C-alpha positions as CSV (number, residue, x, y, z in Angstrom):
1,X,-3.4,8.0,-14.5
2,X,-4.9,11.4,-14.2
3,X,-2.9,14.5,-13.3
4,X,-4.3,14.9,-9.8
5,X,-3.1,11.4,-8.9
6,X,0.3,12.1,-10.3
7,X,0.5,15.4,-8.4
8,X,-0.5,13.7,-5.2
9,X,2.1,10.9,-5.5
10,X,4.9,13.3,-6.5
11,X,3.9,15.6,-3.6
12,X,4.1,12.7,-1.2
13,X,7.6,12.1,-2.3
14,X,8.5,15.8,-2.1
15,X,9.4,15.5,1.6
16,X,12.9,14.4,2.7
17,X,11.6,11.9,5.3
18,X,8.9,10.4,3.1
19,X,11.4,10.1,0.2
20,X,13.9,8.3,2.5
21,X,11.1,5.9,3.7
22,X,10.0,5.2,0.2
23,X,13.5,4.6,-1.1
24,X,14.2,2.3,1.9
25,X,11.1,0.3,1.0
26,X,11.9,0.1,-2.7
27,X,15.4,-1.2,-1.8
28,X,13.9,-3.8,0.5
29,X,11.7,-5.3,-2.2
30,X,8.2,-6.9,-2.1
31,X,8.9,-8.4,1.4
32,X,8.8,-4.9,2.9
33,X,9.7,-3.9,6.4
34,X,8.1,-3.6,9.8
35,X,7.3,-0.1,10.9
36,X,9.7,-0.4,13.9
37,X,12.5,-1.6,11.7
38,X,12.0,1.4,9.4
39,X,12.0,3.8,12.3
40,X,15.2,2.3,13.7
41,X,17.0,2.2,10.3
42,X,16.1,5.8,9.5
43,X,16.3,7.3,13.0
44,X,12.7,8.5,12.8
45,X,10.4,8.7,15.9
46,X,7.5,6.2,15.6
47,X,4.7,8.8,15.6
48,X,6.5,10.8,12.9
49,X,7.0,7.7,10.9
50,X,3.4,6.7,11.2
51,X,2.4,10.1,9.8
52,X,4.7,9.7,6.8
53,X,3.7,6.1,6.1
54,X,0.0,7.0,6.3
55,X,0.6,9.8,3.7
56,X,2.5,7.4,1.4
57,X,-0.3,4.8,1.8
58,X,-3.0,7.3,1.0
59,X,-1.4,8.1,-2.3
60,X,-1.0,4.4,-3.1
61,X,2.8,4.4,-3.1
62,X,3.1,1.9,-0.2
63,X,0.9,-0.9,1.0
64,X,0.5,-2.2,4.6
65,X,-0.2,-5.7,5.9
66,X,-0.4,-7.1,9.4
67,X,1.8,-10.0,10.4
68,X,1.1,-10.8,14.0
69,X,1.7,-7.7,16.0
70,X,3.7,-6.0,13.3
71,X,2.5,-3.9,10.4
72,X,4.7,-4.6,7.4
73,X,5.0,-1.8,4.8
74,X,6.1,-2.4,1.2
75,X,6.6,-0.3,-1.9
76,X,3.6,-0.5,-4.3
77,X,5.5,-1.3,-7.5
78,X,2.4,-1.1,-9.8
79,X,1.8,2.4,-8.5
80,X,5.4,3.3,-9.1
81,X,5.3,1.9,-12.7
82,X,2.1,3.8,-13.3
83,X,3.6,7.1,-12.1
84,X,6.8,6.6,-14.2
85,X,4.6,5.7,-17.2
86,X,2.6,8.9,-16.7
87,X,5.8,10.9,-16.6
88,X,7.0,9.3,-19.8
89,X,3.7,9.6,-21.6
90,X,4.1,11.3,-24.9
91,X,7.8,11.2,-24.5
92,X,9.5,12.7,-27.6
93,X,6.2,13.8,-29.0
94,X,4.6,11.3,-31.5
95,X,7.7,9.2,-31.7
96,X,6.9,7.7,-28.3
97,X,10.5,6.9,-27.6
98,X,11.4,6.0,-24.1
99,X,15.0,7.1,-23.6
100,X,17.0,4.8,-21.4
101,X,18.3,6.8,-18.5
102,X,20.8,5.3,-16.2
103,X,21.6,6.3,-12.6
104,X,24.9,7.9,-12.1
105,X,27.5,5.6,-10.6
106,X,28.2,6.0,-6.9
107,X,30.9,8.4,-6.1
108,X,30.2,10.5,-9.3
109,X,28.3,13.7,-9.4
110,X,25.5,14.4,-11.8
111,X,25.8,17.4,-14.0
112,X,23.7,20.2,-12.7
113,X,20.9,21.6,-14.9
114,X,21.6,25.3,-14.8
């Protein structure tokens, strides 16, 4: 992955609504969700949701497929893996480690980086 692609994908996720949509799709798995279902779940107006989904699709972070009258959106897991791989590239210098980070448990606060 080249830096401009990484910047584009990270930029797409740097908006609260797009991040919420993306996280919802990641949680949903490869089956994805219909646009109307996403709008209802997140309380986003359909035109606004369309704008955000189009932005995520342009960067390759989500895919869309038509099923009947619905458009189903799903997280593009290969693109996610590629982005994370880019972020980890050259981790720890030449050692190439890949430290295992775990998400904080629900109900606990992460330590802030001051």
